[in-house]
PLY file of the C-alpha trace (Angstrom):
ply
format ascii 1.0
element vertex 252
property float x
property float y
property float z
element edge 251
property int vertex1
property int vertex2
end_header
0.00 0.00 0.00
1.21 3.52 -0.85
0.44 6.49 1.41
0.61 9.98 -0.06
0.61 13.12 2.05
0.22 16.50 0.32
0.75 19.59 2.45
-1.00 22.84 1.60
-0.48 26.37 2.83
-3.31 28.87 2.59
-2.78 32.36 1.26
-4.36 33.51 4.53
-6.73 32.35 7.27
-9.64 34.02 5.53
-9.49 31.25 2.92
-10.14 28.42 5.40
-13.85 27.97 4.76
-13.50 28.33 0.99
-10.55 25.93 0.86
-12.34 23.24 2.86
-15.48 23.65 0.74
-13.46 23.40 -2.46
-11.66 20.33 -1.16
-14.95 18.70 -0.18
-16.09 18.93 -3.78
-12.73 18.20 -5.41
-12.11 14.91 -3.61
-15.21 13.41 -5.24
-12.84 12.23 -7.95
-10.93 10.19 -5.38
-14.17 8.44 -4.44
-14.33 7.02 -7.94
-10.63 6.21 -8.28
-10.12 2.47 -8.39
-6.68 2.73 -6.82
-7.75 4.87 -3.86
-8.35 3.14 -0.52
-9.36 6.22 1.49
-8.46 9.86 2.08
-8.73 12.58 4.70
-8.09 16.34 4.83
-6.35 17.30 8.07
-5.88 20.76 9.53
-2.61 21.61 11.28
-3.08 22.00 15.03
-0.24 24.51 15.36
-0.44 26.36 12.04
-3.74 28.04 11.12
-2.74 28.17 7.47
-1.49 24.60 7.19
-3.42 21.58 5.86
-2.56 18.09 4.78
-4.40 15.77 2.38
-3.64 12.14 3.24
-4.47 9.54 0.57
-3.93 5.78 0.78
-3.48 3.99 -2.54
-3.50 0.31 -3.37
-0.28 0.84 -5.34
2.06 3.45 -6.75
0.63 2.71 -10.18
-2.87 3.57 -8.95
-1.60 6.83 -7.49
0.09 7.91 -10.69
-2.89 6.90 -12.80
-5.19 9.17 -10.79
-2.95 12.23 -10.95
-2.59 11.81 -14.70
-6.37 11.61 -15.12
-8.85 14.49 -15.67
-10.14 13.94 -12.11
-6.66 14.44 -10.70
-6.20 17.61 -12.72
-9.58 18.89 -11.56
-8.61 18.38 -7.91
-5.41 20.37 -8.37
-7.26 23.18 -10.16
-10.03 23.37 -7.57
-7.61 23.96 -4.70
-5.16 26.25 -6.51
-7.06 29.54 -5.84
-6.88 29.04 -2.07
-3.60 27.31 -1.31
-0.27 26.23 -2.72
1.24 22.76 -2.28
3.87 23.07 0.45
5.28 19.58 0.46
4.73 16.05 -0.76
5.70 12.71 0.73
4.95 9.24 -0.58
5.56 6.21 1.64
4.95 2.48 1.52
3.15 0.71 4.34
5.03 -1.94 6.35
3.73 -4.80 8.50
4.77 -2.88 11.62
1.45 -1.58 12.91
-0.61 -1.76 16.03
-3.24 -0.14 18.15
-3.27 1.83 21.36
-5.12 1.00 24.53
-7.95 3.51 24.28
-10.39 0.93 22.88
-10.49 -2.77 23.84
-10.15 -5.36 21.13
-13.22 -7.41 20.27
-11.38 -10.34 21.87
-10.99 -8.51 25.16
-14.54 -7.15 25.08
-15.95 -10.63 24.48
-14.17 -11.92 27.59
-11.00 -13.36 26.08
-10.16 -17.06 25.70
-12.35 -18.28 28.60
-15.49 -16.69 27.13
-14.85 -17.94 23.59
-14.04 -21.46 24.78
-17.23 -21.44 26.86
-19.16 -20.30 23.78
-17.88 -22.97 21.43
-17.88 -25.79 23.96
-21.58 -25.25 24.58
-22.24 -24.58 20.89
-20.81 -27.88 19.71
-22.72 -29.68 22.43
-25.85 -28.26 20.85
-24.57 -29.09 17.36
-24.30 -32.75 18.34
-27.99 -32.68 19.21
-29.06 -30.85 16.06
-30.37 -33.08 13.25
-29.37 -30.62 10.54
-25.84 -29.82 11.72
-24.71 -33.01 13.46
-23.87 -34.80 10.16
-21.56 -31.95 9.10
-19.46 -32.35 12.25
-19.58 -36.12 12.63
-16.14 -37.40 13.63
-14.80 -33.97 14.56
-11.64 -33.64 16.64
-12.40 -33.78 20.38
-10.62 -30.42 20.68
-12.60 -28.85 17.82
-14.33 -26.31 20.07
-10.98 -25.10 21.42
-9.57 -24.79 17.90
-12.50 -22.69 16.70
-12.29 -20.54 19.83
-8.61 -19.90 19.06
-9.52 -18.98 15.48
-12.20 -16.46 16.45
-9.94 -15.10 19.17
-7.24 -14.35 16.60
-9.75 -12.89 14.15
-11.09 -10.61 16.90
-7.68 -9.22 17.85
-6.43 -11.78 20.35
-3.16 -13.75 20.30
-2.38 -15.52 16.99
-2.79 -18.99 18.47
-4.63 -20.49 15.51
-1.86 -19.42 13.14
1.00 -20.54 15.39
-0.53 -23.80 16.62
-3.11 -25.01 14.09
-2.02 -23.92 10.62
-3.55 -20.50 10.05
-6.02 -19.27 7.45
-5.14 -21.87 4.82
-5.72 -24.72 7.27
-9.08 -23.30 8.40
-10.28 -23.04 4.80
-9.05 -26.54 3.98
-11.19 -28.05 6.75
-14.30 -27.23 4.71
-13.27 -28.84 1.42
-15.70 -31.42 0.12
-18.23 -31.07 2.93
-21.04 -29.80 0.71
-22.51 -27.40 3.26
-26.00 -26.29 2.29
-27.57 -22.87 2.64
-30.00 -24.30 5.16
-27.13 -25.62 7.26
-25.30 -22.31 7.00
-28.30 -20.37 8.30
-28.87 -22.89 11.05
-25.21 -22.58 12.15
-25.56 -18.82 12.53
-28.87 -19.04 14.40
-27.59 -21.69 16.80
-24.35 -19.84 17.51
-26.21 -16.57 18.12
-28.57 -18.33 20.54
-25.58 -19.91 22.29
-23.89 -16.51 22.64
-26.98 -15.38 24.56
-27.00 -18.55 26.64
-23.37 -18.28 27.78
-23.51 -14.56 28.42
-21.39 -12.98 25.71
-21.76 -9.17 25.58
-25.11 -8.24 24.07
-24.47 -4.57 23.26
-25.50 -3.66 19.69
-21.98 -2.69 18.65
-20.39 -6.03 19.54
-23.27 -8.11 18.23
-23.26 -6.20 14.94
-19.59 -7.08 14.37
-20.21 -10.68 15.42
-23.15 -10.96 13.01
-21.06 -9.46 10.21
-18.27 -11.98 10.83
-20.67 -14.93 11.00
-22.19 -13.98 7.64
-18.75 -13.67 6.05
-17.31 -16.80 7.65
-20.23 -19.09 6.87
-20.49 -17.90 3.28
-16.78 -18.56 2.81
-17.29 -22.01 4.34
-20.03 -22.77 1.81
-17.75 -21.66 -1.05
-14.86 -23.87 0.08
-17.16 -26.82 0.73
-18.73 -26.66 -2.74
-17.88 -28.39 -6.01
-15.64 -25.57 -7.31
-13.81 -24.11 -4.30
-11.50 -21.11 -4.73
-7.76 -21.57 -4.18
-6.84 -22.01 -0.54
-5.81 -18.64 0.91
-2.15 -17.85 1.48
-3.04 -14.63 3.32
-2.87 -14.22 7.10
-5.99 -14.75 9.17
-8.51 -11.95 8.57
-9.01 -9.41 11.31
-12.18 -7.71 12.49
-12.35 -4.67 14.74
-14.93 -2.10 15.76
-16.21 -0.88 12.41
-13.35 -2.57 10.53
-13.52 -5.70 8.40
-10.98 -7.32 6.07
-10.21 -5.18 3.00
-12.00 -5.72 -0.27
-9.81 -7.79 -2.55
-11.88 -8.09 -5.69
0 1
1 2
2 3
3 4
4 5
5 6
6 7
7 8
8 9
9 10
10 11
11 12
12 13
13 14
14 15
15 16
16 17
17 18
18 19
19 20
20 21
21 22
22 23
23 24
24 25
25 26
26 27
27 28
28 29
29 30
30 31
31 32
32 33
33 34
34 35
35 36
36 37
37 38
38 39
39 40
40 41
41 42
42 43
43 44
44 45
45 46
46 47
47 48
48 49
49 50
50 51
51 52
52 53
53 54
54 55
55 56
56 57
57 58
58 59
59 60
60 61
61 62
62 63
63 64
64 65
65 66
66 67
67 68
68 69
69 70
70 71
71 72
72 73
73 74
74 75
75 76
76 77
77 78
78 79
79 80
80 81
81 82
82 83
83 84
84 85
85 86
86 87
87 88
88 89
89 90
90 91
91 92
92 93
93 94
94 95
95 96
96 97
97 98
98 99
99 100
100 101
101 102
102 103
103 104
104 105
105 106
106 107
107 108
108 109
109 110
110 111
111 112
112 113
113 114
114 115
115 116
116 117
117 118
118 119
119 120
120 121
121 122
122 123
123 124
124 125
125 126
126 127
127 128
128 129
129 130
130 131
131 132
132 133
133 134
134 135
135 136
136 137
137 138
138 139
139 140
140 141
141 142
142 143
143 144
144 145
145 146
146 147
147 148
148 149
149 150
150 151
151 152
152 153
153 154
154 155
155 156
156 157
157 158
158 159
159 160
160 161
161 162
162 163
163 164
164 165
165 166
166 167
167 168
168 169
169 170
170 171
171 172
172 173
173 174
174 175
175 176
176 177
177 178
178 179
179 180
180 181
181 182
182 183
183 184
184 185
185 186
186 187
187 188
188 189
189 190
190 191
191 192
192 193
193 194
194 195
195 196
196 197
197 198
198 199
199 200
200 201
201 202
202 203
203 204
204 205
205 206
206 207
207 208
208 209
209 210
210 211
211 212
212 213
213 214
214 215
215 216
216 217
217 218
218 219
219 220
220 221
221 222
222 223
223 224
224 225
225 226
226 227
227 228
228 229
229 230
230 231
231 232
232 233
233 234
234 235
235 236
236 237
237 238
238 239
239 240
240 241
241 242
242 243
243 244
244 245
245 246
246 247
247 248
248 249
249 250
250 251
């Protein structure tokens, strides 16, 4: 990923409102740029005439393609009456990234490993009693509930136990090959797990449950794809990660 940061300096503070309004309209072209991930206009905290436009691109090629396009030219022209570019930096993202402690991870909020193991232990007890789902999990590993708890824990921001101990994303996907999971079974899996989350006392606030529901839809639909007659290639990517309002990136 390429991150571009363009610094602007206003001709004077009286241009603030006009500059921000012009930028609000001009960045519409970025919204349609296939190589643009996201963007933000930031005002300098210590300089009333300083601004920065931060743009994340999927690649350097995507960045150059935009600035050579009519939309890129229109953005430059729209801002020119109010400010002059005062600096440009273009960086590449690295795997070194993290989060601060102001917001708990989904893993922590859910109750950590004990809560997730309690959830899946009880869930697979109920699966064994369910006529629709029991055949899918016949002969499962006795530690299956603990493995799935480790997977969801990693996905929700906890320690990468599933990757380090059980084979990671590729292994999880491979466990569904050839199982022929039906849409009816997929929906039943979600309903039963959601009921079990209530039963074992997982957090029931709307924010957490919305992310959980989003993950369950994604995960079960991927399971159906891998279990079908024409599965996609097994993923080589790391385990996906969910967070508050954040899901894995669109890959196309």
